[in-house]
N, C-alpha and C positions, 0 to 999 in steps of 0.2 A: 278574297278581299285584299286590296292593297291599301295599307294605312298611309295616310298623307299627313303632312304638317298642318296643324290647326291654323286656319287663316288668321292673319294678324288682327283683323277687326274683331274676330271672335275672341281671340285671346285677351284683347284689351277690355272688352265688355265683360267677359267672364271674371277677369281679375277685379274689376271695379265692383262686382256684385257678389263677391265670394261669401261675405257674411250673410247676405240675404238668401242666397241659394242653398246654404247648408250642404248636405251631401249631394244634392242634385247637380250633376256636372262636375263634381270634384274629381271624378274619374271619367274622362271623356275621350272617346275615340272618334276621329274624323276621317272620312274617306270621300274622295270626289265622286265615286259611283259605287253602289252596292246593289245586291239583289233586293233585299228588304232589311231595313234597320230593325224591324220587329224580330226578324229571324235571328239577327246578330245578338240582340239583347236577350232573347229567349235562350240561346245557346250559352251566353255568358251567365245567365241566372242558373242554368243547370250545372255550370262549373263552380257555382258558389260565390260569384261576384256579388258585392254588397249592394244594398239599396242605394239608389242614386247613380249607379253606373249608367252612363249615357252614351249612345251612339248617334252621330250626326252625319248625314250624307248630303252631297250636292245634287245627287240624282239617284233614282232607283230604277232598276230594270224589272222588278217584280213587286212593286209597291201594291198594297191592298188597303181597302177600306171596309166599311160595314157591308154585311149581306153578301160577302164574297166578291165584291166589285174590285176592279183594278183601280189603283190611285195613280193618276197622271202625274209623273215625277220627272220632268225633263231637266237636263242640265241647265244651270244658270238661272233657274226661275223660282226655286223655292227652298224651304228648309224642311228636311225630313229627319225627324228626331224620335228616338225611342229610349225609354229609361226604365229601370227596374224598381218596382215597389215590393217590399217584402212584408209589410204589415197586412197580413191576410184579412183582418177584420175590416179593412177599408174597401175590399173588393166590391161590395154591392154599390158603392158610391163613387167608384173611381172614374167612371165615364162622366158623371156630372162634375166631379172635381177637375177632371182634365179640361172640360169645356170652359169652366169658370177661369181656370188658370191661363189657358190660351187667350181667351177674350181679354182678360185683365193685362196680360203681358203685352199683347198687341197694342192695346190702348195706351199703356204707359210708355212704350217705346216709340210710338208713332203719332199718338193723339187721334187716330182714326176711330170714329164711333162705330162700335160693332154690337151685334146682338147674337143671342144663341137661339137656334132652332132645335127643338127637342129631337133627339137627345144630345147630339154632339156636333152639330154644324155651326160654324162661326160665320156669320154673314154680315156684309156691309149693306146698309139700307140707303137707297136713293131717295130723292125728293118725293117720289110717288107713294112712299110708305112701304110696309113690309112686303107687299107682293112684288116690289121691284128688287128684292133682295138678291145678292150675288154671294155665293159661297166663296170664302177666302181661306178656310181652314177646316180640318176635320180631325176626329179622334178615333183611335181604334185601341181598345183595351182587350188584352188576351190573358186569361188566367191559366196557370198550370196547377192541376189538382192531383193529389195522391190519396192514399188510404186515410190520411188524417185531415183531408180537406184541402183548401187552397194553399199551395206552397209559395207562389209568388205571382206577381202580375207584371206584364209588360205593357206600358202605356206608350202608344205611338201617336205622334202628332205630325200632321202634314200641313204646312203653311205656304200658301201662294204669295210670294213676295213681289216678284217682277212679272210684268205682263208677258204673255206668250201666246202662241196660236193654239188655243184649246181645240180638242177634237169636236166635231159637229155635235155630238151628244151632250157636250158640256158648255158649248159656246154661249148659250143664252142664259146660263145660270151660274157660271163660275167667273171669278174675277181675281184680282191680286191687290195687295196693299198699295203698291206704287201706282197702279192704274186708278184706284179709287182716290188717292191723295193727289195725283198729278205731279208727284215729285219723288225723288229717290229717298230711300230710308236706309238706316244703318242695320244691316241684317244681323250683325253681332249683337246689337242691342235688343233686337226682337228675340233672339235665342236666349240671351241672359235674363231678360225680364220675364219670359215665360217660365223659365226654370225657377226664378225667384218667386214668382206667383204660385207655382206648384208647391214649393216648399212651405209657403205660408198657408196655402189652402189645406194641404194634408196635415200640417201641424194643428190647425184649428179643428179639422175633422177628428183627429186623433184625441185631442184634449177636450173638446166641447161637444162632440157628437154631430149629427147631421143638421140640426136646425140652422146654424150660421151658414152652412153651405147652401141649403135650400133657399135661404133668404137672398144670398148673393146670386144664385142661379136665376131666381125669379126676377131680380132687379135687372138682369141682363136679358130677360126673355119676356118682354111685354106681350108677345103673341101667345103666351101660355094661358091667357085669360081672354074670354069673349071673342075668340077668333074662329070662324067656321073652318072645319077641316074634314077631310075624308081619309079613310084608311081601308085596307082590305077587309071587307065585310061590314063596313059601317060608315056613318057620318054623324057629326055633331058639332058642338061648340066647346072650345077649350075651357077648362075650369080649374087650372092650376096643377100642382103636383100632389100625389099621394105621399104618405109618410115614407114609403120605400122608394120614391123617385119615379114611379109610374106617372105617365101623363093622364090626367083626368079629362073626360069629355062628357058634357051633358047631351043626352040623346032623347029621342021620343020615349024610350023605355027606361030612362033613368040615367044614373051616373055610370060611365064605362071607364075601366082601367085599361090603358094601352101600355104594354110592357116591352114590345118589340115591333119591328116592321117599319114601313115607310109611311110618313105622314104627308099628306098633300093639302096645302092651303087653298081654299076655294074662294 
């Protein structure tokens, strides 16, 4: 990896939000192109780098998302960010916390209305309602465990900022912040506000426990209630979140807990 100078718009926005961000982004490495920011953050965590150490790239050649999928990360189109979280007790909630943080950061920086699709997709919603959703960001949390349990978590965030030519498999369901708004946005502000929202969200989770996080997540995810869905092996209607963050669905056989996999809205 070749380390590059932090872009001036990033530096200005990060400086303006230093108090709100806390440790997140206080140590930040930027590169125009990397293999995977999650891999860089994981290696840094293994070396003992502190919580909040953050890696940002302008492109990834081996970016990845949930379920082993590749994350489309072309140059000049997005923000690819990974940060270290060392509070192991937050691990069960880190994906929901990441989703809330990215959604709130995008909204603060750009005023784009966004929602969360369980568990970690950030979507822009068109005039036709939730079924016209377009994914603009996603989360990938990867924990490292040892004999004593979770040692650290790497939280990766991919944000589509500028319009680009998406691969055919993504073209009908992916979008970008600027495409949705019809105007340019300050990419540095998006980065800084996401990190500030992450600091606030994890601080609240650490001090107050999961209930405030669940409330924020549900406020950003109206589809978590009364929405027909299908998943591998079943179908039902969404019924909120369980206490552990699992998605609940009402089925013909009763209440079903969904803890992983892909959800399809019908």
